[in-house]
C-alpha positions as CSV (number, residue, x, y, z in Angstrom):
1,N,0.0,0.0,0.0
2,S,1.1,3.6,-0.6
3,Y,0.6,6.3,2.0
4,D,1.2,10.1,2.0
5,A,2.6,10.0,5.5
6,V,3.3,7.7,8.5
7,L,3.0,8.7,12.1
8,L,5.0,6.7,14.7
9,A,3.2,6.7,18.1
10,V,4.4,3.4,19.5
11,G,5.1,4.6,23.1
12,A,7.7,3.3,25.5
13,W,6.8,-0.2,26.5
14,T,10.2,-1.7,27.5
15,S,11.2,-1.5,31.2
16,T,14.6,0.0,31.9
17,K,17.1,-2.4,33.3
18,M,19.5,-1.6,36.1
19,G,22.4,-3.8,35.2
20,V,23.0,-5.4,38.6
21,K,24.2,-8.9,39.2
22,G,21.3,-11.4,39.5
23,E,18.8,-9.2,37.6
24,D,18.1,-12.1,35.2
25,N,16.3,-14.0,38.0
26,K,12.8,-15.2,36.9
27,N,11.2,-13.3,39.8
28,V,12.6,-9.9,38.7
29,F,9.9,-7.9,36.8
30,G,10.0,-4.6,35.0
31,G,7.6,-2.1,36.5
32,I,5.5,-1.5,33.4
33,D,5.5,-5.3,32.7
34,F,4.3,-6.0,36.2
35,L,1.5,-3.4,36.0
36,R,0.5,-4.7,32.6
37,K,0.2,-8.3,33.7
38,V,-2.0,-7.2,36.7
39,A,-4.2,-5.0,34.5
40,L,-4.7,-7.9,32.0
41,G,-5.6,-10.3,34.8
42,E,-2.5,-12.5,34.1
43,E,-1.4,-14.7,37.0
44,I,1.6,-13.4,38.9
45,V,3.3,-15.4,41.6
46,A,5.0,-12.4,43.4
47,G,5.0,-13.8,46.9
48,K,4.7,-12.2,50.3
49,D,7.8,-10.0,50.3
50,I,8.0,-7.7,47.4
51,A,10.6,-5.0,46.7
52,I,10.1,-2.2,44.2
53,V,13.1,-0.2,43.0
54,G,12.4,3.4,42.0
55,G,10.9,6.7,43.2
56,G,8.5,7.8,40.4
57,N,4.8,7.4,39.9
58,T,5.2,4.0,38.3
59,A,7.1,2.8,41.3
60,M,4.3,4.0,43.6
61,D,1.7,2.4,41.4
62,A,3.7,-0.9,41.6
63,C,4.0,-0.6,45.4
64,R,0.3,-0.1,45.9
65,T,-0.6,-2.8,43.4
66,A,1.7,-5.2,45.4
67,V,-0.2,-4.4,48.5
68,R,-3.5,-5.2,46.7
69,L,-2.0,-8.5,45.6
70,G,-1.8,-9.5,49.2
71,A,1.9,-9.0,49.9
72,E,2.8,-8.8,53.6
73,N,5.9,-6.7,53.2
74,V,6.3,-4.2,50.4
75,Y,9.6,-2.3,50.2
76,C,10.3,0.7,48.1
77,I,14.1,1.0,47.5
78,Y,15.1,4.5,46.5
79,R,18.7,5.8,46.3
80,R,17.9,9.3,47.4
81,T,15.7,10.7,50.2
82,R,11.9,11.3,50.3
83,A,12.5,14.9,49.4
84,E,14.1,14.0,46.0
85,M,11.4,11.5,44.9
86,P,9.9,12.5,41.6
87,A,6.6,10.8,42.3
88,E,3.6,13.1,43.1
89,E,3.3,13.9,46.8
90,I,-0.2,12.3,47.0
91,E,1.2,9.1,45.6
92,I,3.9,8.9,48.2
93,K,1.6,9.8,51.0
94,E,-1.0,7.2,50.0
95,A,1.7,4.5,49.6
96,E,2.9,5.3,53.2
97,E,-0.7,5.1,54.5
98,E,-1.1,1.7,52.8
99,G,2.0,0.3,54.7
100,V,4.7,0.5,52.1
101,I,8.2,0.3,53.8
102,F,10.5,3.0,52.3
103,K,14.2,2.1,52.2
104,F,15.7,5.5,51.4
105,L,19.3,6.0,50.5
106,T,19.7,2.4,49.4
107,N,20.4,0.9,46.0
108,P,20.4,-2.7,44.8
109,D,24.0,-4.1,44.7
110,E,23.1,-7.8,44.0
111,I,20.0,-10.0,43.7
112,V,21.0,-13.3,45.3
113,S,19.2,-16.4,44.1
114,A,18.3,-19.4,46.2
115,A,19.1,-23.0,45.2
116,D,15.6,-23.5,43.5
117,G,16.1,-20.4,41.3
118,S,13.9,-18.1,43.3
119,I,15.2,-14.9,45.0
120,D,16.8,-15.4,48.4
121,Y,17.5,-11.8,49.2
122,V,18.6,-8.5,47.7
123,R,21.8,-6.9,48.9
124,L,21.5,-3.1,49.2
125,Q,24.3,-0.6,49.0
126,K,23.7,2.2,51.5
127,M,24.1,5.7,50.0
128,E,24.6,9.3,51.1
129,L,23.9,12.5,49.2
130,G,26.9,14.2,47.7
131,E,27.3,17.8,46.7
132,P,24.4,19.5,45.0
133,D,24.3,19.6,41.2
134,S,20.9,19.8,39.5
135,R,20.1,17.2,42.2
136,R,22.3,16.0,45.0
137,R,24.0,12.9,43.6
138,P,23.7,9.7,45.7
139,V,27.2,8.3,46.6
140,P,27.8,4.8,47.9
141,I,29.0,4.5,51.5
142,E,32.0,2.2,51.4
143,G,31.4,-1.1,53.1
144,A,27.8,-0.2,54.2
145,M,25.4,-2.9,53.1
146,E,22.0,-4.2,54.1
147,E,20.2,-7.4,53.1
148,I,16.4,-7.9,52.9
149,K,14.6,-11.1,52.2
150,V,12.3,-10.7,49.1
151,S,10.3,-13.2,47.0
152,S,10.2,-10.9,44.0
153,L,11.7,-7.6,42.9
154,I,10.2,-5.0,40.6
155,M,12.4,-2.6,38.7
156,A,10.3,0.6,38.2
157,L,13.1,2.7,36.8
158,G,11.4,4.0,33.8
159,Q,10.4,2.9,30.3
160,T,12.0,3.1,26.9
161,L,11.3,2.5,23.3
162,N,11.6,-1.0,21.7
163,P,13.0,0.0,18.3
164,E,12.3,-3.3,16.6
165,G,10.9,-2.7,13.1
166,L,12.0,0.9,13.0
167,D,15.1,0.4,10.8
168,G,16.3,3.6,9.2
169,V,14.7,5.9,11.7
170,E,17.3,8.0,13.5
171,L,17.5,7.4,17.3
172,T,18.8,9.7,20.0
173,K,21.6,8.7,22.3
174,K,18.9,7.6,24.8
175,G,17.5,5.2,22.2
176,T,14.4,7.2,21.5
177,I,13.2,8.4,18.1
178,S,14.8,11.7,17.1
179,A,11.9,14.0,16.0
180,D,11.6,17.7,15.6
181,E,9.9,19.2,18.7
182,T,7.6,21.4,16.6
183,T,6.9,19.6,13.3
184,F,7.4,16.0,14.6
185,R,9.4,15.2,11.5
186,T,12.0,12.3,11.7
187,N,15.0,11.9,9.4
188,I,12.8,10.1,6.9
189,E,10.7,12.2,4.6
190,N,6.9,12.0,5.5
191,V,7.6,9.9,8.6
192,F,6.6,11.7,11.8
193,A,6.9,10.6,15.5
194,V,5.2,11.7,18.7
195,G,4.8,10.9,22.3
196,D,6.8,8.8,24.8
197,A,8.8,7.1,21.9
198,T,10.5,10.4,21.0
199,N,13.3,12.7,22.3
200,K,13.2,12.9,26.1
201,G,11.2,9.6,26.4
202,A,8.4,8.6,28.7
203,G,6.7,11.4,30.6
204,I,3.1,12.0,31.8
205,A,0.2,10.9,29.5
206,I,-1.0,14.4,28.9
207,A,2.4,15.5,27.5
208,A,2.3,12.6,25.0
209,I,-1.3,13.5,24.0
């Protein structure tokens, strides 16, 4: 078929990985993948002790969803403090009210598997805030570790584009589609791109709209 123009509005459906040892464990889920499975009614064996990594709205959504799935202990692991969390204040407050345990100034160092392939525990690197930049950068405290038992771990660190099938379309260094902010043009004539798949990547729904 022949078309005058093509608009790419494919969104950002791939969960960002963290790159820590043990992340390939079968009980490690991406934040958006976890929420999608729940929304579609797919069976999820998440267990009683669930940890969520991240401090944005998706992380809060995952924390509160884990509570609703019947988890006894839901941990939110965030490498900065509450004041730096990008999530909306109401989301954080309601997660606190629902019993989410916040582990501020910690960051996963390793996900340790048990003999049966499940998660045994996650080792956390304790952090401190360094000198202010645009935000105060979290710095590891040498030798300061903590271990928490978890049955599953959810990486809610953001979402990115899956570029499969977009051969020839120019991507940014972040792996998103490079599109003009005003005209939405890509590097290919009469191919346009909009939304979470482009430029800065995933944001709030109204910005994509």
